[in-house]
C-alpha positions in Angstrom: 125.6 5.7 43.1 124.5 5.0 46.4 122.0 2.4 47.1 122.6 3.3 51.0 119.1 4.1 52.9 117.9 6.3 55.4 116.9 4.7 58.1 114.0 6.4 60.0 115.4 8.8 63.1 114.2 11.8 65.3 115.2 15.6 64.0 116.0 18.3 66.0 113.7 21.5 65.5 115.3 25.3 66.2 114.0 28.2 64.9 113.7 29.1 61.4 112.6 32.7 61.4 114.3 34.3 58.0 115.9 31.1 56.9 114.8 30.6 53.3 112.7 33.4 53.1 114.3 37.0 53.5 112.8 40.1 54.5 112.9 41.3 50.4 111.9 37.7 49.4 109.0 38.0 50.9 108.0 41.6 49.4 108.3 40.1 46.4 105.9 37.0 47.1 103.1 39.6 48.3 103.6 41.4 45.1 102.5 38.2 42.6 98.5 37.5 42.6 98.2 35.1 40.2 98.8 30.9 41.0 102.0 31.6 37.5 103.5 34.5 39.1 103.5 32.8 42.6 104.8 30.1 41.8 107.9 31.6 39.4 108.6 33.7 42.6 109.2 30.2 44.6 110.6 28.2 42.3 113.3 31.6 42.4 113.2 32.1 46.3 113.8 28.2 47.4 116.3 27.5 44.1 113.4 24.5 42.7 115.8 22.6 40.4 113.1 19.3 40.1 112.4 17.6 36.0 108.3 17.4 36.2 105.9 16.4 37.7 108.0 17.0 41.2 108.7 21.1 41.1 104.9 20.8 39.9 104.3 19.5 43.4 106.7 20.5 45.3 105.6 24.3 44.1 102.1 23.6 44.8 102.7 22.6 48.9 104.3 25.9 48.9 102.1 28.4 46.7 99.5 26.6 49.4 100.9 27.9 52.0 101.7 30.8 51.4 97.6 30.9 50.0 96.5 29.9 53.4 98.8 32.6 55.1 97.2 34.9 53.5 93.8 33.7 54.4 94.5 33.4 58.2 97.1 37.1 57.3 99.2 35.8 59.0 102.3 38.8 58.7 105.8 38.3 56.4 107.4 36.7 59.6 104.8 34.6 60.1 104.7 33.6 56.5 108.5 32.9 56.3 109.0 30.9 59.2 106.0 28.5 57.8 107.2 28.7 54.5 110.4 26.9 55.7 109.2 24.7 58.0 106.9 23.0 55.6 109.9 22.8 53.6 111.7 21.3 56.5 109.5 18.5 56.3 109.1 17.7 53.3 112.5 17.1 53.1 112.5 14.8 56.5 109.6 13.1 55.2 111.7 12.4 51.8 115.3 11.3 53.6 114.6 8.2 53.3 111.5 5.5 51.0 111.4 4.5 54.8 108.6 5.3 56.5 108.9 7.5 59.0 105.1 9.4 59.1 105.6 9.2 63.5 109.3 10.9 63.0 107.4 13.9 60.5 104.8 14.5 62.7 107.0 14.7 66.0 109.5 16.8 64.3 106.3 19.6 62.9 105.1 19.9 66.8 108.6 20.7 67.9 109.2 23.1 65.1 105.5 24.6 65.8 106.6 24.8 70.1 110.0 26.8 68.5 108.2 29.6 66.6 105.4 29.8 69.2 107.2 29.8 73.0 109.4 33.3 73.9 112.6 31.5 75.1 115.1 33.0 74.0 117.4 32.4 71.7 115.8 28.6 71.6 112.2 29.7 70.7 110.8 33.3 69.9 106.8 33.9 70.2 106.4 34.3 66.7 102.8 32.1 66.4 100.1 32.7 69.1 97.8 28.6 70.7 95.6 29.3 68.3 97.0 29.9 65.6 99.7 26.6 66.6 96.8 24.5 66.3 95.4 26.2 63.3 99.0 25.4 62.0 99.1 21.6 62.9 95.4 20.8 61.3 96.9 22.4 58.1 99.8 20.9 57.5 97.8 17.4 58.9 95.2 17.2 56.3 97.3 19.1 53.6 100.1 16.9 53.6 100.7 14.8 56.3 97.5 12.6 55.4 99.4 12.2 51.4 103.0 12.2 52.6 103.0 8.7 51.2 101.9 9.7 47.2 105.1 12.3 48.8 107.1 9.8 49.6 106.6 8.2 46.4 107.0 10.7 43.8 110.5 12.4 45.6 112.4 9.0 46.7 113.4 5.6 44.5 112.4 2.7 44.9 113.1 -0.1 46.5 112.7 -3.7 45.3 113.9 -6.7 47.4 115.2 -8.5 45.3 115.1 -12.1 46.7 117.6 -14.8 46.3 116.7 -18.3 48.4 119.9 -20.4 48.5 119.2 -24.3 48.7 122.3 -26.2 50.5 123.1 -29.6 49.4 121.1 -28.7 46.1 123.5 -28.3 43.5 123.1 -24.9 41.2 121.3 -24.7 37.9 124.5 -23.5 35.8 126.2 -27.0 37.1 125.5 -30.5 35.0 123.0 -32.2 36.9 123.3 -35.9 37.8 121.5 -37.1 34.3 123.8 -35.3 32.1 126.9 -36.3 33.7 126.6 -39.6 33.7 125.0 -40.1 30.8 127.8 -40.8 28.7 129.3 -43.1 31.1 125.7 -45.6 30.7 126.8 -45.6 26.9 130.2 -46.1 27.7 129.2 -48.8 28.8 126.0 -50.4 27.3 128.7 -49.9 23.7 131.3 -52.2 25.8 128.4 -55.3 27.2 126.8 -55.4 23.6 130.5 -56.6 22.1 131.0 -58.9 25.1 128.4 -60.1 25.0 125.9 -59.8 22.2 122.5 -61.5 23.7 122.4 -59.9 26.1 121.9 -56.5 24.8 118.9 -55.8 26.6 119.8 -55.6 30.0 121.8 -52.4 30.1 118.5 -50.6 28.3 116.9 -51.4 31.3 119.4 -50.8 33.7 119.9 -46.5 32.2 116.0 -46.2 32.2 116.4 -47.1 35.8 118.9 -45.1 36.3 117.3 -42.2 34.7 113.3 -42.9 36.9 115.5 -42.3 40.3 117.1 -39.3 38.5 114.3 -37.4 37.9 112.4 -38.6 40.8 115.2 -36.0 42.5 114.7 -33.6 40.4 111.0 -33.6 40.7 111.6 -34.0 44.6 114.0 -30.7 44.6 111.8 -28.6 42.1 109.1 -29.5 44.2 110.9 -28.4 47.7 112.1 -25.2 46.1 108.1 -24.1 45.5 107.0 -24.5 48.6 109.8 -22.8 49.8 108.7 -20.2 47.8 105.3 -20.1 48.3 106.0 -19.9 52.4 108.3 -17.1 52.3 105.4 -15.3 50.1 103.0 -16.0 52.8 105.3 -15.0 55.4 106.1 -11.4 52.9 101.9 -10.8 53.0 101.3 -11.7 56.3 104.2 -8.4 57.5 102.9 -6.5 55.2 98.9 -6.6 56.3 100.9 -6.3 60.0 102.3 -2.7 58.4 99.1 -1.7 56.9 97.0 -2.4 60.4 100.1 -0.5 62.0 99.5 2.7 60.1 95.9 2.9 60.1 96.4 2.7 64.2 98.8 6.0 63.3 96.0 7.7 61.8 93.5 7.0 64.3 95.9 8.2 67.4 96.6 11.4 65.1 92.5 11.8 64.7 91.9 11.4 67.9 94.3 13.8 69.0 93.1 16.5 66.5 90.0 16.5 68.3 90.9 16.8 71.5 91.3 20.2 73.3 95.2 21.3 72.6 97.5 22.6 75.3 98.5 25.8 76.2 102.1 26.2 74.4 102.6 29.6 76.7 101.6 27.1 80.7 104.7 25.4 80.3 107.5 27.0 82.2 
């Protein structure tokens, strides 16, 4: 099993006219009116072979895209291109379990520009500026705002296995000082008891002192481990809070961008 995690990176957009959905496929899709028939046709076109609930969620994305295109009276080539755009954005999102919303939105904008400006063979004039704005709002409201949900469903969960190593402190599997020195203390006690019968009370006193000293050392080690683990947990919670705040700022920026007037792509030369 490949455990390597891909790092978010910028993606290069390209023209996707008839890339995943051919003209014949669009004719079959247009014949389907009910949701189950439409799901069956899209499942066959895209070759969706996923276990539940992944299959149902992915087909719902495609079905809602077709319904959006029908509501906007898009042509077959426009619907085909938009389905491929949605598919590409979804694949970009789930290629890594790490946060890559900025890369996905930038990729979405580049894809829409590739299909709204006439500059063959790199871009084509498939959508008008009004249609581009409408499509971007649809993708943002229907997919980008819930991208964490799609990432949770389609990507493996990554868990942090934190292991702390303390220099100068023996591992738990190694014998402790108390266990290793106990037989030696008993031997000394027995020999001294044979040699000096009247002073047999002094060795237990010595053993008790050694045990108390070792117990205090082990106790200080446990307190040190607990203190370090507490500091690490607090630091991780702080970082998590910073990430959540960053995500909120990105969402606010995107909402502001949607509310502001969009430039006409055809004005660019």
